[in-house]
FIKELUM-486989 format. One record per residue: residue in three letters; x, y, z of N, C-alpha, C, O, CB in turn; residue number from 1. Coordinates in steps of 0.2 Angstrom, whole numbers, m for minus. Each point is the difference from the previous one (the first is absolute). Glycine has a CB too. Example, Ala and Ser with C-alpha at 12.3 -4.5 7.8 and 13.67 -1.06 7.14 Angstrom:
{'ALA', {66, m28, 39}, {m4, 6, 0}, {4, 6, 0}, {5, m1, 3}, {m14, m5, 3}, 1}
{'SER', {7, 11, m10}, {4, 6, 1}, {m4, 5, 3}, {3, 6, 1}, {3, m9, m11}, 2}
This chain:
{'UNK', {860, 87, 98}, {m1, 7, 0}, {m1, 4, 7}, {m1, m4, 5}, {m4, 2, m16}, 1}
{'UNK', {6, 8, 11}, {0, 3, 7}, {m8, 1, 2}, {m5, m2, m3}, {17, 8, 0}, 2}
{'UNK', {m13, m3, 9}, {m6, 1, 2}, {m4, 6, m4}, {2, 5, m2}, {3, m9, 13}, 3}
{'UNK', {m11, 2, m12}, {m4, 4, m6}, {m2, 6, 3}, {m2, 1, 6}, {m2, m11, m11}, 4}
{'UNK', {3, 15, 1}, {m2, 7, 2}, {m7, 0, m3}, {0, 0, m7}, {12, 6, 8}, 5}
{'UNK', {m17, m5, 3}, {m7, 0, m3}, {m2, 7, m3}, {0, 5, 4}, {m3, m15, 3}, 6}
{'UNK', {0, 10, m12}, {m3, 6, m3}, {m7, m2, m3}, {0, m4, m4}, {11, 9, 1}, 7}
{'UNK', {m16, m2, 6}, {m7, m2, m2}, {m4, 5, m3}, {0, 6, 2}, {1, m13, 7}, 8}
{'UNK', {m4, 6, m15}, {m4, 5, m3}, {m6, m3, m1}, {0, m6, m3}, {8, 12, m2}, 9}
{'UNK', {m15, m4, 5}, {m6, m4, m1}, {m4, 3, m5}, {1, 7, 0}, {m2, m10, 12}, 10}
{'UNK', {m2, 0, m17}, {m4, 3, m5}, {m7, m3, 2}, {0, m6, 1}, {9, 6, m9}, 11}
{'UNK', {m14, 3, 8}, {m7, m2, 2}, {m4, 0, m6}, {m6, m2, 1}, {7, 7, 10}, 12}
{'UNK', {1, m4, m17}, {m5, m1, m6}, {4, m3, m5}, {6, 0, 0}, {m13, 10, 3}, 13}
{'UNK', {3, m12, m8}, {3, m3, m7}, {1, 6, m5}, {m5, 4, m1}, {m1, m15, 4}, 14}
{'UNK', {11, 11, m7}, {0, 4, m6}, {m5, m1, m4}, {m3, m6, 0}, {14, 7, 1}, 15}
{'UNK', {m13, 3, m5}, {m6, m1, m6}, {1, m6, m4}, {6, m2, m2}, {m6, 15, 1}, 16}
{'UNK', {m5, m17, 0}, {1, m5, m4}, {2, m7, 3}, {1, m5, m3}, {1, 14, m6}, 17}
{'UNK', {0, m8, 15}, {3, m7, 4}, {m5, m3, 3}, {m6, 3, 1}, {18, 2, 2}, 18}
{'UNK', {m11, m11, m1}, {m4, m4, 4}, {4, m4, 6}, {6, m1, m1}, {m13, m1, m9}, 19}
{'UNK', {4, 1, 15}, {4, m3, 6}, {1, m8, m1}, {m5, m3, m1}, {0, 12, 9}, 20}
{'UNK', {11, m10, m8}, {2, m8, m1}, {2, m3, 7}, {5, 3, 4}, {m1, 0, m16}, 21}
{'UNK', {m7, m9, 13}, {1, m4, 6}, {6, m5, m2}, {0, m2, m6}, {m12, 2, 11}, 22}
{'UNK', {17, 0, m2}, {6, m5, m2}, {5, 5, m4}, {m1, 6, 0}, {m7, m17, m1}, 23}
{'UNK', {12, 7, m2}, {5, 4, m4}, {2, m5, m7}, {4, m4, 0}, {0, 10, 11}, 24}
{'UNK', {m9, m4, m16}, {2, m4, m7}, {6, 1, m2}, {4, 5, 1}, {m16, m3, m4}, 25}
{'UNK', {14, m7, m1}, {7, 0, m3}, {m1, 3, m7}, {m3, m3, m5}, {6, m7, 11}, 26}
{'UNK', {1, 15, m8}, {m1, 3, m7}, {7, 1, m2}, {4, 3, 4}, {m16, 3, m2}, 27}
{'UNK', {15, m8, m8}, {6, 2, m2}, {0, m3, m8}, {m4, m4, m2}, {10, 5, 15}, 28}
{'UNK', {0, 2, m16}, {0, m2, m7}, {6, m5, 0}, {5, 2, 3}, {m10, 10, m7}, 29}
{'UNK', {5, m17, 0}, {5, m5, m1}, {1, m4, 7}, {m4, 0, 4}, {10, 8, m11}, 30}
{'UNK', {m1, m13, 7}, {1, m5, 4}, {3, 3, 7}, {2, 5, m1}, {m1, m13, m8}, 31}
{'UNK', {m2, 4, 14}, {3, 2, 7}, {8, m2, m1}, {1, m6, m1}, {m12, 4, 8}, 32}
{'UNK', {15, 7, m6}, {7, m2, 0}, {3, m4, 5}, {m3, 0, 6}, {5, 10, m11}, 33}
{'UNK', {3, m15, 4}, {2, m3, 6}, {6, 4, 3}, {5, 2, m3}, {m9, m14, m2}, 34}
{'UNK', {3, 12, 12}, {6, 4, 4}, {6, m4, 1}, {0, m6, 3}, {m10, 13, 3}, 35}
{'UNK', {15, m4, m8}, {7, m3, 1}, {3, 5, 5}, {4, 4, m3}, {m4, m10, m8}, 36}
{'UNK', {0, 5, 17}, {4, 5, 5}, {7, 2, m2}, {2, 6, 1}, {m9, m11, 7}, 37}
{'UNK', {11, m1, m10}, {7, 1, m1}, {1, 5, m7}, {6, 2, m1}, {m4, m14, 7}, 38}
{'UNK', {m7, 12, m9}, {1, 4, m7}, {m4, 7, 1}, {2, 4, m5}, {m1, m14, m2}, 39}
{'UNK', {m5, 11, 12}, {m4, 6, 1}, {4, 6, 1}, {4, 0, 5}, {m13, m7, m2}, 40}
{'UNK', {7, 12, m6}, {4, 7, 2}, {m5, 6, m2}, {m4, m1, m5}, {17, m4, 2}, 41}
{'UNK', {m13, 9, 8}, {m4, 6, m1}, {5, 6, m2}, {5, 1, 4}, {m14, m5, 3}, 42}
{'UNK', {7, 8, m12}, {5, 5, m3}, {m4, 6, m1}, {m6, 1, m1}, {12, m9, m6}, 43}
{'UNK', {m2, 14, 9}, {m2, 7, m1}, {5, 2, m5}, {6, 0, 2}, {m12, 2, 9}, 44}
{'UNK', {4, 1, m17}, {5, 2, m5}, {m4, 6, m4}, {m5, 2, 2}, {11, m14, m3}, 45}
{'UNK', {m3, 14, m4}, {m2, 6, m4}, {3, 7, 3}, {6, 0, 1}, {m16, m6, m4}, 46}
{'UNK', {7, 11, 4}, {3, 6, 2}, {0, 0, 7}, {m4, 4, 4}, {0, 2, m14}, 47}
{'UNK', {9, m9, 13}, {1, 0, 7}, {4, 6, 2}, {3, 3, m5}, {m3, m16, 6}, 48}
{'UNK', {0, 15, 5}, {4, 6, 2}, {7, m1, m1}, {3, 5, m3}, {m11, m2, 11}, 49}
{'UNK', {11, m9, m7}, {6, m1, m1}, {4, m3, m6}, {6, m2, m1}, {m8, 2, 13}, 50}
{'UNK', {m4, m1, m17}, {1, m3, m6}, {2, m8, 0}, {1, m2, m5}, {3, 13, 2}, 51}
{'UNK', {m5, m14, 9}, {2, m7, 0}, {m7, m4, 1}, {m5, 3, 2}, {16, 0, 3}, 52}
{'UNK', {m10, m9, m6}, {m6, m5, 1}, {1, m3, 7}, {6, m1, 2}, {m7, m2, m15}, 53}
{'UNK', {m5, 2, 16}, {0, m3, 7}, {m4, m6, 1}, {m5, m1, m3}, {7, 13, 7}, 54}
{'UNK', {1, m17, m1}, {m3, m7, m1}, {0, m3, 7}, {5, 1, 4}, {m2, m3, m16}, 55}
{'UNK', {m8, m1, 13}, {m1, m4, 7}, {m1, m8, m2}, {m4, m1, m5}, {m1, 12, 12}, 56}
{'UNK', {7, m15, m3}, {m2, m8, m1}, {m6, 0, 4}, {m2, 5, 3}, {14, m10, m3}, 57}
{'UNK', {m15, m1, m1}, {m7, m1, 4}, {2, 0, 8}, {m4, 4, 3}, {m1, m11, m12}, 58}
{'UNK', {10, 5, 11}, {1, 1, 7}, {2, 7, 3}, {m2, 2, 5}, {6, m14, m7}, 59}
{'UNK', {m1, 16, m3}, {1, 6, 2}, {m6, 5, 0}, {m1, 4, 4}, {12, m6, m10}, 60}
{'UNK', {m15, 0, 1}, {m6, 4, m1}, {m5, m2, 6}, {m3, 5, 2}, {4, m3, m15}, 61}
{'UNK', {m1, m8, 15}, {m4, m1, 6}, {3, 3, 7}, {m4, m1, 5}, {0, m10, m11}, 62}
{'UNK', {10, 13, 6}, {3, 3, 6}, {m2, 8, 0}, {2, 3, 5}, {7, m12, m5}, 63}
{'UNK', {m12, 12, m5}, {m2, 7, 0}, {m5, 2, 4}, {m4, m5, 2}, {8, 5, m13}, 64}
{'UNK', {m6, 6, 13}, {m4, 2, 5}, {m7, m2, m2}, {m2, 1, m6}, {9, 8, 9}, 65}
{'UNK', {m11, m13, 2}, {m6, m3, m2}, {m6, 5, 3}, {2, 3, 6}, {3, m15, m6}, 66}
{'UNK', {m10, 12, m3}, {m6, 5, 3}, {m6, m4, m2}, {0, m4, m5}, {7, 16, 5}, 67}
{'UNK', {m13, m10, 3}, {m6, m2, m2}, {m5, 6, m2}, {1, 5, 3}, {1, m16, 4}, 68}
{'UNK', {m6, 10, m11}, {m5, 5, m2}, {m7, m3, m2}, {0, m5, m3}, {10, 12, m1}, 69}
{'UNK', {m15, m4, 7}, {m7, m3, m1}, {m3, 4, m6}, {0, 6, 1}, {m2, m9, 11}, 70}
{'UNK', {1, 0, m18}, {m2, 4, m6}, {m5, m5, m4}, {0, m6, 0}, {10, 13, 1}, 71}
{'UNK', {m14, m4, m5}, {m4, m3, m5}, {4, m2, m6}, {5, 3, m2}, {m15, 3, 6}, 72}
{'UNK', {7, m11, m8}, {2, m2, m7}, {m5, 1, m5}, {m5, m3, 2}, {13, m5, 3}, 73}
{'UNK', {m8, 12, m10}, {m5, 1, m5}, {2, m2, m6}, {4, 3, m3}, {m7, 5, 8}, 74}
{'UNK', {0, m14, m8}, {2, m3, m6}, {m4, 4, m6}, {m5, 2, 2}, {7, m13, 4}, 75}
{'UNK', {1, 12, m12}, {m3, 3, m5}, {m6, m4, m3}, {m4, 2, m4}, {15, 4, 2}, 76}
{'UNK', {m11, m13, 4}, {m6, m4, m2}, {m6, 1, 4}, {m4, m4, 0}, {12, m5, m4}, 77}
{'UNK', {m8, 14, 8}, {m5, 3, 4}, {m1, m4, 7}, {m6, 2, 3}, {0, 2, m14}, 78}
{'UNK', {10, m8, 13}, {m1, m2, 8}, {5, 4, 4}, {6, 2, m2}, {m10, m15, m2}, 79}
{'UNK', {3, 13, 10}, {4, 4, 6}, {0, m5, 5}, {m5, m4, 2}, {1, 15, m5}, 80}
{'UNK', {10, m12, 6}, {1, m3, 7}, {2, 5, 4}, {6, 3, 0}, {m4, m15, m5}, 81}
{'UNK', {m6, 13, 10}, {1, 5, 6}, {3, m1, 6}, {m1, m6, 3}, {m9, 10, m7}, 82}
{'UNK', {15, 0, 6}, {3, 0, 7}, {4, m6, 0}, {0, m3, 6}, {m10, 9, m1}, 83}
{'UNK', {15, m7, m10}, {4, m6, 0}, {6, 3, 4}, {2, 5, m1}, {m6, m11, m10}, 84}
{'UNK', {8, 2, 15}, {6, 2, 4}, {6, m3, m5}, {0, m6, m1}, {m5, 6, 13}, 85}
{'UNK', {9, 5, m14}, {6, m2, m4}, {6, 1, 4}, {0, 5, 4}, {m6, m2, m15}, 86}
{'UNK', {11, m8, 10}, {6, 1, 4}, {6, 0, m5}, {m1, m5, m4}, {m5, 1, 14}, 87}
{'UNK', {11, 7, m9}, {6, 1, m5}, {4, 6, 1}, {1, 3, 6}, {m8, m10, m13}, 88}
{'UNK', {10, 8, 2}, {5, 6, 0}, {m3, 6, m3}, {m3, 0, m6}, {13, m8, 5}, 89}
{'UNK', {m11, 13, 4}, {m3, 7, m3}, {5, 2, m6}, {6, m1, 0}, {m12, 5, 11}, 90}
{'UNK', {2, m2, m16}, {4, 3, m6}, {5, 5, 2}, {5, 1, m3}, {m15, m3, m4}, 91}
{'UNK', {8, 6, 12}, {4, 6, 3}, {7, m3, 2}, {5, 3, 0}, {m16, 4, 3}, 92}
{'UNK', {11, m12, 0}, {6, m4, 3}, {4, m1, m6}, {6, 1, 1}, {m12, m6, 9}, 93}
{'UNK', {4, 3, m15}, {5, m2, m6}, {2, 7, m3}, {6, 0, m3}, {m12, m12, 0}, 94}
{'UNK', {2, 16, 3}, {2, 7, m3}, {6, 3, 5}, {4, 4, m3}, {m17, m1, m3}, 95}
{'UNK', {12, m4, 12}, {6, 2, 4}, {6, m3, m1}, {6, 3, 0}, {m15, m1, 8}, 96}
{'UNK', {9, m8, m9}, {6, m4, m1}, {3, 0, m6}, {6, 0, m1}, {m10, m7, 7}, 97}
{'UNK', {0, 8, m12}, {1, 2, m7}, {m2, 5, m2}, {m5, 0, m5}, {5, m10, 3}, 98}
{'UNK', {1, 17, 3}, {m3, 6, m2}, {0, 1, m7}, {5, m2, m3}, {m2, 7, 14}, 99}
{'UNK', {m9, m2, m14}, {1, 1, m6}, {3, 7, m2}, {0, 4, 4}, {m10, m11, m5}, 100}
{'UNK', {12, 8, m5}, {2, 7, m2}, {m5, 5, 1}, {m6, m2, 0}, {13, m4, m9}, 101}
{'UNK', {m5, 13, 9}, {m5, 5, 1}, {m5, 0, m5}, {m6, 2, 1}, {14, 4, 5}, 102}
{'UNK', {m6, m7, m13}, {m5, 1, m5}, {m4, m7, m1}, {m3, 0, m6}, {11, 8, 1}, 103}
{'UNK', {m8, m12, 9}, {m5, m7, m1}, {m7, 3, 1}, {m2, 3, 5}, {11, m12, 0}, 104}
{'UNK', {m13, 7, m9}, {m7, 2, 0}, {m5, m7, 0}, {m6, 0, 2}, {9, 11, m8}, 105}
{'UNK', {0, m16, 4}, {m4, m6, 0}, {4, m6, 2}, {6, 0, 0}, {m14, 4, m10}, 106}
{'UNK', {5, m11, 11}, {4, m5, 1}, {m4, m5, m5}, {m6, 0, 0}, {11, 4, 12}, 107}
{'UNK', {m1, m9, m14}, {m3, m6, m3}, {1, m6, 5}, {6, m2, 1}, {m4, 7, m12}, 108}
{'UNK', {m7, m8, 13}, {1, m7, 4}, {0, m5, m4}, {m4, m2, m3}, {m1, 7, 12}, 109}
{'UNK', {11, m9, m8}, {0, m6, m5}, {m1, m7, 4}, {2, 0, 6}, {6, 7, m13}, 110}
{'UNK', {m11, m11, 4}, {m1, m7, 4}, {2, m5, m5}, {3, 1, m5}, {m14, 2, 12}, 111}
{'UNK', {10, m10, m5}, {1, m6, m4}, {m2, 1, m7}, {m5, 4, m1}, {4, m10, 11}, 112}
{'UNK', {4, 2, m14}, {m3, 0, m7}, {0, 6, m4}, {m3, 0, m5}, {m4, m10, 9}, 113}
{'UNK', {10, 16, m2}, {1, 6, m3}, {m6, 4, 1}, {m1, 5, m3}, {8, m11, m5}, 114}
{'UNK', {m12, 4, 12}, {m5, 4, 3}, {2, 7, 3}, {5, 0, 3}, {m12, m10, m2}, 115}
{'UNK', {3, 15, m3}, {2, 7, 2}, {m6, 4, 2}, {m5, 0, m3}, {15, m2, m4}, 116}
{'UNK', {m9, 7, 12}, {m5, 4, 1}, {3, 7, 1}, {5, 0, 4}, {m12, m9, 0}, 117}
{'UNK', {4, 15, m6}, {3, 6, 0}, {m3, 4, 5}, {m6, 0, 0}, {10, 0, m11}, 118}
{'UNK', {m1, 4, 16}, {m3, 4, 5}, {3, 7, 0}, {6, 1, m1}, {m8, m11, 9}, 119}
{'UNK', {m2, 15, m6}, {3, 7, 1}, {4, m1, 7}, {m2, m3, 4}, {m7, 9, m11}, 120}
{'UNK', {14, m2, 8}, {5, 0, 6}, {m5, 1, 6}, {1, m3, 5}, {10, 8, m12}, 121}
{'UNK', {m16, 0, 6}, {m4, 1, 6}, {m4, m6, 2}, {m1, m1, 6}, {0, 12, m10}, 122}
{'UNK', {m1, m15, m1}, {m4, m6, 2}, {5, m5, 4}, {m3, m3, 5}, {m4, 5, m16}, 123}
{'UNK', {13, m3, 8}, {5, m4, 3}, {2, 2, 7}, {2, m5, 4}, {1, 2, m16}, 124}
{'UNK', {m2, 9, 13}, {1, 3, 7}, {m5, 1, 4}, {1, 2, 6}, {8, 3, m11}, 125}
{'UNK', {m15, m7, 3}, {m6, 0, 5}, {1, m4, 7}, {3, m5, m1}, {m9, 7, m10}, 126}
{'UNK', {3, 0, 16}, {2, m3, 6}, {m3, m7, 0}, {4, m4, 3}, {m4, 15, 3}, 127}
{'UNK', {m5, m13, m9}, {m2, m8, 0}, {3, m4, m5}, {m2, m6, 0}, {m8, 10, 5}, 128}
{'UNK', {14, m1, m10}, {2, m4, m5}, {6, m5, 3}, {4, 3, 3}, {m7, 6, m12}, 129}
{'UNK', {2, m15, 8}, {4, m5, 4}, {2, m6, m5}, {m4, m2, m5}, {m2, 5, 16}, 130}
{'UNK', {11, m5, m10}, {3, m7, m3}, {m2, m5, 4}, {4, m2, 5}, {5, 6, m11}, 131}
{'UNK', {m15, m7, 5}, {m3, m6, 5}, {3, m6, 0}, {0, m3, m5}, {m9, 9, 5}, 132}
{'UNK', {10, m9, 6}, {2, m7, 0}, {m5, m4, 5}, {0, m6, 0}, {12, 9, m2}, 133}
{'UNK', {m17, 0, 5}, {m4, m3, 3}, {m7, 4, 0}, {m1, 6, m2}, {10, m10, 9}, 134}
{'UNK', {m15, 0, m6}, {m6, 2, 1}, {m4, m4, 6}, {0, m6, 1}, {0, 9, m14}, 135}
{'UNK', {m2, 2, 17}, {m4, m3, 6}, {5, m4, 5}, {m2, m4, 3}, {m9, 4, m10}, 136}
{'UNK', {17, 2, 6}, {6, m3, 5}, {2, m6, m3}, {4, m3, 3}, {m9, 8, 7}, 137}
{'UNK', {3, m7, m16}, {3, m6, m3}, {3, 1, m7}, {m2, 5, m3}, {m7, m12, 9}, 138}
{'UNK', {14, 3, m7}, {4, 1, m7}, {m5, 0, m5}, {m6, m3, 0}, {17, m2, 4}, 139}
{'UNK', {m10, 9, m10}, {m4, m1, m5}, {1, m7, m3}, {5, m3, 0}, {m5, 16, m3}, 140}
{'UNK', {m5, m15, 0}, {0, m6, m5}, {3, 2, m6}, {0, 5, m3}, {m10, m11, 9}, 141}
{'UNK', {13, 1, m9}, {3, 1, m7}, {m6, 3, m5}, {2, 4, m5}, {7, m15, 7}, 142}
{'UNK', {m15, 9, m2}, {m5, 2, m4}, {m2, 7, 1}, {m2, 4, m4}, {m3, m15, 4}, 143}
{'UNK', {7, 14, 6}, {m1, 7, 2}, {6, 4, 0}, {0, 6, 3}, {m9, m10, 3}, 144}
{'UNK', {14, 1, m9}, {6, 4, m1}, {7, m1, 4}, {4, 4, 0}, {m13, 3, m2}, 145}
{'UNK', {8, m13, 6}, {7, m1, 4}, {5, m1, m5}, {m1, m2, m6}, {m5, m4, 14}, 146}
{'UNK', {12, 9, m6}, {2, 2, 6}, {m1, 8, 1}, {0, 2, 6}, {9, m11, m5}, 147}
{'UNK', {m11, 12, m6}, {0, 8, 0}, {m5, 3, m5}, {0, m2, m5}, {11, 1, 9}, 148}
{'UNK', {m16, 5, m1}, {m5, 3, m5}, {0, 8, 3}, {0, 1, 5}, {m7, m12, m7}, 149}
{'UNK', {6, 15, m3}, {m1, 7, 2}, {m7, 1, 1}, {m5, m2, m3}, {14, 5, m5}, 150}
{'UNK', {m10, 1, 14}, {m7, 2, 2}, {0, 8, m1}, {4, 3, 3}, {m6, m14, 5}, 151}
{'UNK', {m3, 13, m12}, {m1, 7, 0}, {m7, 2, 0}, {m3, 1, m5}, {13, 0, m3}, 152}
{'UNK', {m13, m1, 15}, {m7, 0, 2}, {m4, 5, m4}, {m6, m2, m1}, {10, m3, 13}, 153}
{'UNK', {m2, 11, m13}, {m3, 5, m3}, {m1, 0, m7}, {m4, 4, m3}, {7, 2, 11}, 154}
{'UNK', {0, m11, m12}, {m1, m2, m7}, {m3, m6, m1}, {0, m4, 4}, {9, 11, m6}, 155}
{'UNK', {m11, m9, m4}, {m3, m6, m2}, {6, m5, 1}, {6, 2, 0}, {m15, 2, m8}, 156}
{'UNK', {7, m10, 10}, {5, m5, 2}, {5, m2, m6}, {5, m2, 2}, {m15, m3, 7}, 157}
{'UNK', {8, 6, m16}, {5, m2, m4}, {6, 4, 0}, {6, m2, m1}, {m15, m1, m7}, 158}
{'UNK', {8, 9, 11}, {7, 4, 1}, {5, m3, 5}, {6, 1, 1}, {m12, 9, m3}, 159}
{'UNK', {3, m15, 6}, {5, m4, 5}, {1, m7, m2}, {m3, m4, 2}, {m1, 11, 6}, 160}
{'UNK', {9, m7, m12}, {1, m7, m3}, {2, m5, 6}, {3, 1, 5}, {1, 5, m17}, 161}
{'UNK', {m6, m13, 9}, {3, m5, 4}, {7, m2, m2}, {3, 3, m5}, {m15, m8, 6}, 162}
{'UNK', {15, 1, 3}, {7, m3, m2}, {5, 5, m2}, {4, 0, m5}, {m11, m11, 1}, 163}
{'UNK', {7, 17, 8}, {5, 6, m2}, {7, m2, 1}, {2, m4, 4}, {m10, 12, 0}, 164}
{'UNK', {12, m6, m9}, {7, m1, 1}, {5, 6, m1}, {6, 0, 0}, {m9, m11, m5}, 165}
{'UNK', {m1, 17, 5}, {4, 6, 0}, {m4, 6, m2}, {m6, 0, m2}, {15, m6, m1}, 166}
{'UNK', {m5, 12, 3}, {m3, 7, m1}, {5, 4, m4}, {6, 0, 1}, {m12, 0, 10}, 167}
{'UNK', {3, 3, m17}, {4, 4, m5}, {m2, 7, 2}, {m6, 1, 0}, {7, m9, m9}, 168}
{'UNK', {4, 13, 11}, {m2, 7, 0}, {1, 3, m6}, {5, m2, m4}, {m2, 2, 16}, 169}
{'UNK', {m8, 4, m14}, {0, 3, m7}, {m1, 7, 1}, {m3, 3, 5}, {m2, m13, m9}, 170}
{'UNK', {7, 14, m1}, {0, 7, 0}, {m6, 2, m5}, {m1, 6, m1}, {14, m5, 4}, 171}
{'UNK', {m16, m5, m6}, {m6, 1, m5}, {m4, m6, 1}, {2, m6, 2}, {4, 13, m10}, 172}
{'UNK', {m13, m6, 7}, {m4, m5, 0}, {0, m5, m5}, {1, 2, m6}, {m8, 5, 12}, 173}
{'UNK', {5, m13, m6}, {m2, m5, m5}, {m4, m5, 3}, {0, m2, 6}, {10, 4, m13}, 174}
{'UNK', {m14, m5, 2}, {m5, m5, 2}, {2, m7, 2}, {5, m2, m3}, {m13, 8, m5}, 175}
{'UNK', {5, m9, 13}, {2, m6, 2}, {m4, m5, m4}, {m3, 2, m5}, {6, 1, 15}, 176}
{'UNK', {m3, m10, m8}, {m3, m5, m4}, {m8, 1, m1}, {m2, m1, m6}, {11, m6, 10}, 177}
{'UNK', {m13, 8, 1}, {m7, 1, m1}, {m2, 6, m3}, {m5, 1, m4}, {4, m7, 12}, 178}
{'UNK', {6, 12, m6}, {m1, 7, m3}, {1, m1, m7}, {m4, 4, m4}, {8, 1, 14}, 179}
{'UNK', {0, m9, m13}, {1, 0, m8}, {m6, m4, m3}, {m1, 0, m6}, {13, 1, 7}, 180}
{'UNK', {m15, m4, 4}, {m6, m5, m4}, {m7, 4, 2}, {m5, m3, m1}, {12, m10, 3}, 181}
{'UNK', {m7, 19, 0}, {m7, 4, 0}, {m2, 2, 6}, {m5, 3, 1}, {1, m10, m10}, 182}
{'UNK', {8, 5, 14}, {m2, 2, 8}, {2, 7, 0}, {5, 2, m3}, {m4, m14, 9}, 183}
{'UNK', {m4, 16, m1}, {1, 7, 2}, {7, 0, 3}, {2, m4, 4}, {m15, 7, m3}, 184}
{'UNK', {17, 3, m3}, {7, 1, 2}, {1, 1, 8}, {5, m2, 2}, {m4, 7, m14}, 185}
{'UNK', {m6, m2, 15}, {m1, 1, 7}, {m3, m5, 4}, {3, m2, 5}, {m3, 14, m8}, 186}
{'UNK', {m6, m13, 1}, {m4, m5, 4}, {m3, 2, 6}, {1, m4, 5}, {6, m3, m10}, 187}
{'UNK', {m9, 12, 6}, {m3, 3, 7}, {m8, m3, 0}, {m4, 2, m4}, {11, 9, 4}, 188}
{'UNK', {m8, m16, 5}, {m7, m2, 0}, {m5, 4, 2}, {m6, m1, m2}, {10, m9, 3}, 189}
{'UNK', {m2, 15, 3}, {m5, 5, 2}, {m3, 4, m6}, {m6, 3, 0}, {12, m2, 11}, 190}
{'UNK', {m1, 0, m16}, {m2, 4, m6}, {m2, m5, m5}, {m1, 2, m6}, {9, 7, 8}, 191}
{'UNK', {m9, m16, m1}, {m1, m5, m5}, {3, 0, m6}, {m2, 0, m5}, {m8, 0, 10}, 192}
{'UNK', {17, 1, m4}, {5, 0, m6}, {2, m7, m2}, {5, m2, 3}, {m1, 13, 0}, 193}
{'UNK', {m8, m14, m7}, {1, m7, m2}, {3, m1, m6}, {5, m4, m1}, {m14, 1, 7}, 194}
{'UNK', {7, 7, m11}, {3, m1, m7}, {4, 6, m3}, {m1, 6, 3}, {m8, m13, m5}, 195}
{'UNK', {13, 6, m3}, {3, 6, m2}, {m3, 4, m4}, {2, 6, m1}, {7, m12, 1}, 196}
{'UNK', {m15, 5, m3}, {m4, 4, m4}, {m3, 5, 5}, {m3, 5, m2}, {1, m13, m7}, 197}
{'UNK', {2, 7, 16}, {m3, 5, 5}, {6, 5, 1}, {m1, 6, 3}, {m7, m14, 3}, 198}
{'UNK', {14, 8, m8}, {6, 4, 2}, {m2, 7, m2}, {m3, 1, m5}, {11, m10, 4}, 199}
{'UNK', {m6, 14, 5}, {0, 7, m2}, {7, 2, m2}, {5, m3, 1}, {m14, 4, 7}, 200}
{'UNK', {10, 5, m11}, {7, 2, m1}, {4, 1, 6}, {m2, 4, 5}, {m3, 2, m14}, 201}
{'UNK', {11, m9, 10}, {4, 0, 5}, {0, m6, 4}, {4, m1, 5}, {m6, 13, m5}, 202}
{'UNK', {m3, m17, m1}, {0, m6, 4}, {5, m5, m2}, {1, m5, 4}, {m12, 7, m4}, 203}
{'UNK', {14, m1, m5}, {5, m5, m2}, {4, 2, m6}, {m2, 6, m3}, {m5, m14, 7}, 204}
{'UNK', {12, 4, m7}, {3, 1, m6}, {m5, m1, m6}, {m6, m2, 1}, {17, m2, 3}, 205}
{'UNK', {m8, 6, m9}, {m5, m1, m6}, {m1, m7, m2}, {5, m4, 1}, {m1, 14, m6}, 206}
{'UNK', {m10, m12, 3}, {m1, m7, m2}, {4, m2, m6}, {m1, m6, m2}, {m10, 7, 7}, 207}
């Protein structure tokens, strides 16, 4: 990848209900997938501006603009990892290469085993949202999402899936994997939006 562009934002306090975590625990649902670079493909599809599907091989995706961001990670299980350096491809770079149609309001991020997470387009286009390949200057481990995980620092970490394979542009919201299983549709840690029963009108599609 090219020379990184650094973007640094610091948070000096924990969201409500969170505790400071030393180290980086491994948390995920299901087994760790085996990475096969010759079969790996990143796709952008759905309501694209040109109506076409856009695809990158692992080598091609690795050649996209690289940046770093200093950001926290807040897990809904109540631990927070503060000030981690993430490196990878900003979501905005993907949006520029594969623009969404004007009426796109949400995205669904797809990962291995059919795992999914929905985001408002405003969350996906946020400056710190990143398809991470590195943490602390080192490649992600398989347990932490290698070769690619989404990082959305201003939301709970389940909104940033590991082992990402693509993005679907959507003109209406629908719930992802954990959202269908009782987690909050938005997932803002500063508002402690953990579970769907906390949702207010307009926070998401009907249950």
